[in-house]
Steps between C-alpha positions, in 0.01 A plus 500: 500500500750765606372834613646838408624553859689168494662592166602840635659340806680238288652750254571784743244745376392754757232758510570851373469652847773273643730586209429871544586472872840342426579762234409780743725352770790458256455858374500638855818309587666625181403860580639472853829361363533784250439760773750340741772471234441857383518633855826316572661631180407859589624464858832347391564765237431784747768388742778426255832678484704502181842642423715576198878527494583830329877463513810508713829685518819370657632798697822343628626167634286536812175652371237447230192711436177314413211684328153342504128572471246360748127473429299449818172583674508866608423439868752222571865499604719280284842342555733407213804273511792623286813303413837579347669217310855454372609354166449140620148592629611477862318730738738780605242729662133520590255726676133508597349838410174616657280716278236707680146543362481744211220688329576346161476134413843490335818661631866493396781451751877492510705326771875475546611158625825440684692201367787284624649469150452666162147442378412452135124539545235610744145360494172493689438147626147549636255750645221429746241681711608551860 
């Protein structure tokens, strides 16, 4: 005759306390993962820099003015790379602009780029924390 313990072993039944232990461990691991992912999202969003092209104006064959808005942490210095392009999208001018820390999160800027040929556009390529 087969005992209850042998049947439980054969069909994978465990006691309630063992099942409760595994559920507690899985819950704790899940909670730790949620906290770690949440923390990394908050940290990454705090240190991000974003920019918006507001427009450009071709001044003459050797200069283009680029207007842009930068959103950045208030206590960090930021550098932005600006480019002037001609009608075939060739780079005819570029400049790295350093933006000092400001009291507001978002600030608007205007920079005149020198070009080697007539530009048809001026854009912000990227901005990053220095």
